[in-house]
Kinemage of the C-alpha trace (Angstrom):
@kinemage 1
@onewidth
@group {chain A} dominant
@subgroup {mainchain}
@vectorlist {calphas} color= white
{ca unk a 1} P -0.026 -0.063 0.245
{ca unk a 2} L 1.521 3.427 -0.371
{ca unk a 3} L 2.120 6.264 1.880
{ca unk a 4} L -1.315 8.384 3.844
{ca unk a 5} L 2.119 10.789 5.214
{ca unk a 6} L 1.064 14.262 4.035
{ca unk a 7} L 4.169 16.373 3.092
{ca unk a 8} L 4.715 19.604 1.489
{ca unk a 9} L 1.284 21.260 2.865
{ca unk a 10} L -0.855 24.523 1.337
{ca unk a 11} L -4.208 25.298 1.764
{ca unk a 12} L -4.202 27.326 -0.759
{ca unk a 13} L -5.951 27.618 -3.471
{ca unk a 14} L -4.611 26.202 -6.765
{ca unk a 15} L -1.498 24.883 -3.945
{ca unk a 16} L 0.240 21.892 -4.375
{ca unk a 17} L 1.190 19.341 -1.413
{ca unk a 18} L 2.264 15.807 -1.768
{ca unk a 19} L 0.438 12.557 0.559
{ca unk a 20} L 2.679 9.959 -0.111
{ca unk a 21} L 4.525 10.467 -3.289
{ca unk a 22} L 0.657 11.347 -5.029
{ca unk a 23} L 0.869 15.010 -6.167
{ca unk a 24} L -2.588 16.692 -5.106
{ca unk a 25} L -3.811 20.055 -6.269
{ca unk a 26} L -6.446 22.417 -3.735
{ca unk a 27} L -9.825 23.677 -5.102
{ca unk a 28} L -11.384 25.681 -2.395
{ca unk a 29} L -12.677 29.630 -1.874
{ca unk a 30} L -9.333 30.239 -0.689
{ca unk a 31} L -10.596 31.120 2.341
{ca unk a 32} L -9.163 30.755 6.406
{ca unk a 33} L -11.222 28.233 6.816
{ca unk a 34} L -11.462 26.146 3.708
{ca unk a 35} L -8.728 23.269 4.708
{ca unk a 36} L -6.463 22.415 7.296
{ca unk a 37} L -3.877 19.890 8.953
{ca unk a 38} L -4.925 18.157 11.564
{ca unk a 39} L -1.288 15.913 11.782
{ca unk a 40} L 0.855 13.984 9.152
{ca unk a 41} L -1.431 11.527 7.970
{ca unk a 42} L -5.679 13.799 8.578
{ca unk a 43} L -7.347 17.021 7.147
{ca unk a 44} L -9.694 18.517 8.050
{ca unk a 45} L -12.347 21.236 5.093
{ca unk a 46} L -14.581 23.073 6.248
{ca unk a 47} L -18.110 24.772 4.474
{ca unk a 48} L -19.369 27.306 5.062
{ca unk a 49} L -22.521 29.365 2.570
{ca unk a 50} L -21.296 31.294 -0.521
{ca unk a 51} L -17.755 29.355 -0.472
{ca unk a 52} L -16.957 29.416 -4.434
{ca unk a 53} L -14.061 27.623 -6.280
{ca unk a 54} L -13.473 30.190 -8.798
{ca unk a 55} L -13.892 28.149 -11.167
{ca unk a 56} L -17.362 26.978 -10.288
{ca unk a 57} L -20.542 28.376 -10.878
{ca unk a 58} L -22.504 30.574 -7.992
{ca unk a 59} L -25.099 27.911 -7.097
{ca unk a 60} L -21.714 25.206 -5.872
{ca unk a 61} L -20.146 25.459 -2.931
{ca unk a 62} L -16.238 23.698 -2.666
{ca unk a 63} L -13.779 22.099 -0.850
{ca unk a 64} L -11.715 19.945 -1.745
{ca unk a 65} L -8.235 18.219 -3.038
{ca unk a 66} L -7.816 16.385 -6.399
{ca unk a 67} L -5.141 14.137 -7.430
{ca unk a 68} L -2.118 14.483 -10.150
{ca unk a 69} L -2.373 10.923 -11.366
{ca unk a 70} L -4.398 9.104 -13.729
{ca unk a 71} L -5.809 5.515 -13.365
{ca unk a 72} L -6.315 3.850 -16.438
{ca unk a 73} L -9.461 2.126 -17.736
{ca unk a 74} L -9.635 -1.127 -17.249
{ca unk a 75} L -7.307 -0.935 -14.117
{ca unk a 76} L -8.055 -2.843 -11.107
{ca unk a 77} L -8.111 -0.178 -8.251
{ca unk a 78} L -7.959 -0.753 -4.566
{ca unk a 79} L -7.397 1.943 -2.167
{ca unk a 80} L -8.784 3.177 1.395
{ca unk a 81} L -9.317 5.948 3.797
{ca unk a 82} L -11.046 6.700 6.927
{ca unk a 83} L -13.397 9.863 6.841
{ca unk a 84} L -15.289 11.751 9.901
{ca unk a 85} L -18.418 14.192 9.336
{ca unk a 86} L -18.402 16.490 12.622
{ca unk a 87} L -21.765 17.168 15.012
{ca unk a 88} L -23.392 19.843 13.856
{ca unk a 89} L -25.878 21.749 11.962
{ca unk a 90} L -27.684 18.880 9.662
{ca unk a 91} L -26.995 18.734 5.991
{ca unk a 92} L -30.143 20.423 4.168
{ca unk a 93} L -28.447 21.038 0.783
{ca unk a 94} L -29.715 19.284 -2.685
{ca unk a 95} L -26.494 16.899 -3.286
{ca unk a 96} L -23.526 16.842 -1.305
{ca unk a 97} L -20.423 15.030 -2.368
{ca unk a 98} L -18.097 13.345 0.550
{ca unk a 99} L -15.514 11.827 -1.785
{ca unk a 100} L -15.358 11.049 -5.536
{ca unk a 101} L -13.311 9.210 -8.402
{ca unk a 102} L -13.458 11.728 -11.514
{ca unk a 103} L -13.823 11.030 -14.577
{ca unk a 104} L -10.544 12.824 -16.302
{ca unk a 105} L -12.451 15.436 -18.870
{ca unk a 106} L -13.686 17.647 -15.784
{ca unk a 107} L -16.790 17.990 -17.058
{ca unk a 108} L -19.479 15.191 -16.507
{ca unk a 109} L -19.989 13.999 -13.212
{ca unk a 110} L -18.402 11.556 -11.093
{ca unk a 111} L -18.848 7.538 -12.252
{ca unk a 112} L -18.015 6.870 -8.657
{ca unk a 113} L -19.743 9.412 -5.752
{ca unk a 114} L -19.411 8.923 -1.293
{ca unk a 115} L -23.187 11.208 -0.911
{ca unk a 116} L -24.705 12.325 2.003
{ca unk a 117} L -28.844 12.294 1.354
{ca unk a 118} L -29.713 14.758 3.973
{ca unk a 119} L -28.214 12.961 6.887
{ca unk a 120} L -27.616 9.585 5.328
{ca unk a 121} L -25.252 8.122 3.114
{ca unk a 122} L -25.640 6.843 -0.136
{ca unk a 123} L -22.217 5.828 -3.254
{ca unk a 124} L -24.019 6.675 -6.678
{ca unk a 125} L -22.302 5.381 -9.831
{ca unk a 126} L -22.536 6.554 -13.591
{ca unk a 127} L -21.444 5.465 -17.109
{ca unk a 128} L -22.291 6.034 -20.395
{ca unk a 129} L -23.721 3.424 -22.697
{ca unk a 130} L -22.985 2.983 -26.326
{ca unk a 131} L -25.373 5.588 -27.467
{ca unk a 132} L -23.448 8.388 -25.594
{ca unk a 133} L -25.908 8.369 -22.968
{ca unk a 134} L -25.383 8.894 -18.963
{ca unk a 135} L -26.681 6.090 -16.765
{ca unk a 136} L -26.605 7.293 -13.492
{ca unk a 137} L -28.037 4.876 -10.378
{ca unk a 138} L -27.241 4.798 -6.275
{ca unk a 139} L -26.286 1.119 -5.791
{ca unk a 140} L -26.003 1.707 -1.641
{ca unk a 141} L -28.505 4.422 0.312
{ca unk a 142} L -28.336 3.971 4.090
{ca unk a 143} L -31.489 3.685 6.148
{ca unk a 144} L -29.862 5.480 9.308
{ca unk a 145} L -28.741 8.854 9.938
{ca unk a 146} L -24.612 8.834 10.025
{ca unk a 147} L -23.113 8.813 13.199
{ca unk a 148} L -21.673 12.297 13.320
{ca unk a 149} L -17.649 12.280 14.596
{ca unk a 150} L -17.262 8.529 13.919
{ca unk a 151} L -14.635 8.302 11.767
{ca unk a 152} L -16.081 5.583 9.100
{ca unk a 153} L -13.145 3.348 7.248
{ca unk a 154} L -13.617 3.047 3.634
{ca unk a 155} L -12.059 0.167 1.875
{ca unk a 156} L -13.361 0.212 -2.349
{ca unk a 157} L -12.017 -2.094 -5.051
{ca unk a 158} L -13.297 -1.004 -8.428
{ca unk a 159} L -12.435 -0.696 -12.163
{ca unk a 160} L -13.409 1.872 -14.340
{ca unk a 161} L -14.894 0.425 -17.747
{ca unk a 162} L -17.867 0.137 -19.711
{ca unk a 163} L -17.541 -3.305 -20.819
{ca unk a 164} L -15.965 -5.262 -17.655
{ca unk a 165} L -16.479 -3.056 -14.789
{ca unk a 166} L -16.914 -3.570 -11.199
{ca unk a 167} L -17.274 -1.988 -7.441
{ca unk a 168} L -16.874 -3.296 -4.214
{ca unk a 169} L -17.271 -0.899 -1.409
{ca unk a 170} L -16.917 -1.998 2.478
{ca unk a 171} L -17.349 0.676 6.061
{ca unk a 172} L -15.970 0.001 9.414
{ca unk a 173} L -15.306 -3.992 7.680
{ca unk a 174} L -18.940 -4.996 6.783
{ca unk a 175} L -19.684 -4.730 1.981
{ca unk a 176} L -21.677 -2.179 1.518
{ca unk a 177} L -21.658 -2.442 -2.593
{ca unk a 178} L -21.171 -5.190 -4.521
{ca unk a 179} L -21.947 -4.337 -8.010
{ca unk a 180} L -20.863 -6.175 -11.836
{ca unk a 181} L -21.299 -3.972 -14.597
{ca unk a 182} L -20.371 -1.140 -16.662
{ca unk a 183} L -18.569 1.689 -14.675
{ca unk a 184} L -17.744 5.252 -15.902
{ca unk a 185} L -16.750 6.622 -18.934
{ca unk a 186} L -13.550 4.641 -20.907
{ca unk a 187} L -10.984 8.006 -20.152
{ca unk a 188} L -9.466 7.603 -16.815
{ca unk a 189} L -10.396 8.485 -13.670
{ca unk a 190} L -8.416 10.627 -9.948
{ca unk a 191} L -9.227 10.374 -6.430
{ca unk a 192} L -11.021 13.558 -5.257
{ca unk a 193} L -11.983 14.490 -1.212
{ca unk a 194} L -13.484 16.743 0.640
{ca unk a 195} L -16.622 18.429 0.002
{ca unk a 196} L -18.711 19.387 -2.852
{ca unk a 197} L -22.602 19.719 -2.666
{ca unk a 198} L -25.875 22.664 -3.970
{ca unk a 199} L -25.379 26.180 -2.316
{ca unk a 200} L -26.413 25.547 1.632
{ca unk a 201} L -26.993 27.440 4.862
{ca unk a 202} L -24.802 25.116 6.755
{ca unk a 203} L -21.423 24.804 8.203
{ca unk a 204} L -20.082 21.174 7.339
{ca unk a 205} L -16.263 20.043 8.699
{ca unk a 206} L -15.520 16.830 7.323
{ca unk a 207} L -11.978 14.930 8.540
{ca unk a 208} L -10.246 12.366 5.836
{ca unk a 209} L -7.308 10.888 7.500
{ca unk a 210} L -5.055 7.691 6.540
{ca unk a 211} L -5.746 7.848 2.484
{ca unk a 212} L -4.037 4.501 1.336
{ca unk a 213} L -3.683 2.961 -3.017
{ca unk a 214} L -2.699 -0.474 -3.768
{ca unk a 215} L -0.244 -0.840 -6.351
{ca unk a 216} L -1.170 0.314 -9.344
{ca unk a 217} L -0.481 1.675 -13.052
{ca unk a 218} L -0.633 4.859 -13.597
{ca unk a 219} L -1.378 7.201 -16.594
{ca unk a 220} L 0.972 9.461 -16.745
{ca unk a 221} L -0.522 13.273 -17.044
{ca unk a 222} L -0.802 14.981 -20.801
{ca unk a 223} L 1.555 17.415 -20.995
{ca unk a 224} L 0.686 20.503 -22.239
{ca unk a 225} L -0.184 20.476 -25.703
{ca unk a 226} L -1.934 17.157 -25.234
{ca unk a 227} L -4.801 18.591 -24.260
{ca unk a 228} L -8.619 18.167 -25.534
{ca unk a 229} L -11.420 19.430 -27.843
{ca unk a 230} L -14.763 20.202 -25.969
{ca unk a 231} L -18.037 21.106 -27.442
{ca unk a 232} L -20.202 22.352 -26.270
{ca unk a 233} L -24.106 22.672 -27.207
{ca unk a 234} L -26.920 25.207 -28.741
{ca unk a 235} L -28.588 24.800 -25.522
{ca unk a 236} L -26.944 26.955 -21.983
{ca unk a 237} L -23.810 25.064 -21.144
{ca unk a 238} L -21.081 24.940 -18.551
{ca unk a 239} L -17.664 23.938 -20.359
{ca unk a 240} L -14.716 23.235 -18.087
{ca unk a 241} L -11.392 22.523 -19.297
{ca unk a 242} L -8.161 19.872 -18.400
{ca unk a 243} L -5.465 20.606 -16.270
{ca unk a 244} L -3.659 20.604 -20.008
{ca unk a 245} L -3.524 22.811 -23.086
{ca unk a 246} L -7.295 22.261 -24.373
{ca unk a 247} L -9.820 23.401 -27.461
{ca unk a 248} L -13.569 24.341 -25.886
{ca unk a 249} L -15.445 25.712 -28.432
{ca unk a 250} L -18.791 27.176 -26.568
{ca unk a 251} L -21.448 26.771 -29.630
{ca unk a 252} L -24.626 28.648 -30.167
{ca unk a 253} L -26.229 29.739 -26.317
{ca unk a 254} L -25.752 31.554 -23.204
{ca unk a 255} L -22.238 29.474 -21.820
{ca unk a 256} L -19.572 29.528 -19.333
{ca unk a 257} L -16.558 28.279 -20.617
{ca unk a 258} L -13.333 28.044 -18.369
{ca unk a 259} L -9.911 26.934 -19.088
{ca unk a 260} L -8.450 24.853 -15.778
{ca unk a 261} L -4.183 25.242 -16.911
{ca unk a 262} L -1.977 25.310 -19.780
{ca unk a 263} L -2.505 27.666 -23.117
{ca unk a 264} L -5.981 27.133 -23.688
{ca unk a 265} L -7.841 27.775 -26.868
{ca unk a 266} L -11.127 29.201 -25.284
{ca unk a 267} L -13.891 29.610 -28.423
{ca unk a 268} L -17.629 31.832 -27.282
{ca unk a 269} L -19.003 30.999 -30.917
{ca unk a 270} L -22.830 32.461 -30.129
{ca unk a 271} L -24.461 32.928 -27.284
{ca unk a 272} L -23.599 35.329 -24.401
{ca unk a 273} L -20.824 33.729 -23.077
{ca unk a 274} L -18.492 33.853 -20.170
{ca unk a 275} L -15.369 33.342 -20.779
{ca unk a 276} L -12.256 32.782 -18.731
{ca unk a 277} L -8.907 31.451 -19.368
{ca unk a 278} L -6.364 29.819 -15.956
{ca unk a 279} L -2.395 30.568 -15.749
{ca unk a 280} L -1.509 29.609 -18.865
{ca unk a 281} L -0.810 32.103 -22.177
{ca unk a 282} L -4.555 31.688 -23.630
{ca unk a 283} L -6.548 32.890 -26.583
{ca unk a 284} L -10.131 33.742 -26.458
{ca unk a 285} L -11.982 34.417 -28.485
{ca unk a 286} L -16.383 36.069 -28.971
{ca unk a 287} L -18.823 35.997 -30.467
{ca unk a 288} L -21.725 38.244 -32.086
{ca unk a 289} L -23.124 38.296 -29.229
{ca unk a 290} L -22.040 40.701 -25.498
{ca unk a 291} L -19.607 38.181 -24.090
{ca unk a 292} L -17.843 38.856 -20.485
{ca unk a 293} L -13.960 37.562 -21.331
{ca unk a 294} L -11.281 37.585 -18.961
{ca unk a 295} L -8.134 35.702 -19.670
{ca unk a 296} L -6.507 35.383 -16.148
{ca unk a 297} L -3.130 34.680 -15.580
{ca unk a 298} L -0.646 34.033 -18.259
{ca unk a 299} L -0.169 36.976 -21.497
{ca unk a 300} L -3.330 36.008 -23.115
{ca unk a 301} L -5.119 37.067 -26.265
{ca unk a 302} L -8.346 38.610 -26.334
{ca unk a 303} L -10.951 39.027 -28.961
{ca unk a 304} L -14.513 39.858 -28.490
{ca unk a 305} L -15.743 40.013 -32.296
{ca unk a 306} L -19.398 41.016 -32.209
{ca unk a 307} L -21.566 42.688 -30.046
{ca unk a 308} L -21.114 45.131 -26.966
{ca unk a 309} L -18.383 43.206 -25.031
{ca unk a 310} L -16.715 43.486 -21.561
{ca unk a 311} L -12.604 42.141 -21.262
{ca unk a 312} L -12.283 41.961 -17.402
{ca unk a 313} L -8.942 41.926 -15.463
{ca unk a 314} L -7.921 40.803 -11.962
{ca unk a 315} L -4.752 40.785 -9.799
{ca unk a 316} L -1.402 39.031 -12.298
{ca unk a 317} L -3.282 38.963 -15.620
{ca unk a 318} L -0.390 39.362 -17.462
{ca unk a 319} L 0.584 40.303 -20.480
{ca unk a 320} L -2.469 40.907 -22.847
{ca unk a 321} L -3.166 41.613 -25.061
{ca unk a 322} L -6.424 43.111 -26.731
{ca unk a 323} L -6.961 42.218 -30.566
{ca unk a 324} L -9.490 44.287 -31.590
{ca unk a 325} L -11.067 46.772 -28.860
{ca unk a 326} L -14.221 49.454 -30.070
{ca unk a 327} L -13.879 52.423 -27.895
{ca unk a 328} L -17.738 53.657 -27.261
{ca unk a 329} L -19.139 49.461 -27.662
{ca unk a 330} L -16.677 47.203 -25.902
{ca unk a 331} L -15.879 48.194 -22.241
{ca unk a 332} L -12.708 46.916 -20.312
{ca unk a 333} L -13.396 45.990 -16.759
{ca unk a 334} L -10.490 47.419 -14.362
{ca unk a 335} L -12.335 48.535 -11.307
{ca unk a 336} L -9.735 45.863 -8.662
{ca unk a 337} L -6.505 48.640 -9.782
{ca unk a 338} L -8.305 52.349 -10.333
{ca unk a 339} L -10.621 54.832 -8.418
{ca unk a 340} L -11.335 57.249 -12.080
{ca unk a 341} L -10.255 57.716 -14.601
{ca unk a 342} L -7.741 60.032 -14.309
{ca unk a 343} L -5.504 57.820 -12.715
{ca unk a 344} L -6.387 55.485 -15.801
{ca unk a 345} L -4.540 58.145 -18.014
{ca unk a 346} L -1.701 58.223 -16.317
{ca unk a 347} L -1.011 54.392 -16.454
{ca unk a 348} L -1.687 55.025 -20.558
{ca unk a 349} L 0.059 55.569 -23.560
{ca unk a 350} L -0.192 55.806 -26.707
{ca unk a 351} L 1.534 55.247 -29.893
{ca unk a 352} L 0.448 55.760 -33.124
{ca unk a 353} L -3.159 52.517 -33.286
{ca unk a 354} L -1.883 51.030 -30.135
{ca unk a 355} L -2.420 51.938 -26.923
{ca unk a 356} L -0.852 50.474 -23.182
{ca unk a 357} L -2.313 50.472 -19.958
{ca unk a 358} L 0.389 49.635 -17.050
{ca unk a 359} L -0.791 48.479 -13.467
{ca unk a 360} L 1.109 46.940 -11.092
{ca unk a 361} L -0.415 43.639 -12.080
{ca unk a 362} L 0.332 43.245 -15.418
{ca unk a 363} L -0.289 45.091 -19.104
{ca unk a 364} L -2.696 45.267 -21.494
{ca unk a 365} L -2.132 46.244 -25.448
{ca unk a 366} L -5.059 47.811 -27.500
{ca unk a 367} L -4.545 46.758 -30.715
{ca unk a 368} L -6.155 49.352 -33.542
{ca unk a 369} L -6.848 51.984 -31.258
{ca unk a 370} L -5.903 55.612 -30.903
{ca unk a 371} L -5.490 57.558 -26.815
{ca unk a 372} L -7.794 59.897 -28.395
{ca unk a 373} L -10.209 57.316 -29.157
{ca unk a 374} L -10.539 56.699 -25.771
{ca unk a 375} L -12.953 58.615 -22.279
{ca unk a 376} L -13.996 57.410 -19.063
{ca unk a 377} L -17.415 55.425 -20.660
{ca unk a 378} L -15.106 53.034 -22.387
{ca unk a 379} L -14.320 51.300 -18.776
{ca unk a 380} L -15.445 50.073 -15.055
{ca unk a 381} L -13.973 51.526 -12.427
{ca unk a 382} L -13.934 51.675 -9.043
{ca unk a 383} L -15.520 54.770 -8.400
């Protein structure tokens, strides 16, 4: 079995630390209470109302860690851990996860999840049929409320395959799941632990300890440039990339598109879209409607195309280029950095059809624009 010792711990969102030899990435709202190291093998996750991870919608709350190592489709997996839900207000969330194997695409719902239905434990599985439909079913629902303050000892054996899958789960030495059949989406899985739920009014603290995995062959994470192509529908989609360099095309509808890491190409196409990059050098292109574009960190290329677009800049945004800013139509949100247009003008430098805006957090280059074209109506400021 693997080592459960936690090392190089950090509680900051986006940071990484190790459990044994495996690296985990922190995903939370970056609050002081979100994640604590209790001892060298125990983590405490606390979720309060409105604790929203920056890549989630406002109706989802999360404090989790995600493994960077991926199990191959069809691989036999065995692992164990203990978890305990602390005393507190009863769970009222519409859905709540306290541990999951997530598919290696970041967009589908997890093929294995330990859930809380009110105060009762449940285990959900999902798999994809040959026709491409997703089937979701509970393979375990407890008839009794959980015991708050009790450490449950969990052992899991699984094979995520749509042709020869299985799932066996033991809780405190008693087998509660004995499932044989299709499991997952045939694209690899990785472990996540913590708390992930729909918006809810209560504070919840969960402790995880002694996480160990049996011997397994790990699929090496894709290198930047080997990301996925993700396509939306004509409806309103929420599309999230992978830690690699992806291409995401939202297609029609009013969509939310989010890159995670890597140098992504994010396309809004039709609809009123919200498009966010992350840490890489991203290429972000809107569509014909009124879009919101945020490059995130890194040196990004932004193009709104048609519509009255808003270009949003936040801390450490890097050196970004806006290729088609339309003065008098588009807006640039610099509310985090400037409180008046006079302050902003002092940070501008123009030469020919190019304007450069410098701040302590990064540089914005407007191409095809003269400084005389701009006034306070073109910016959103913290007035």
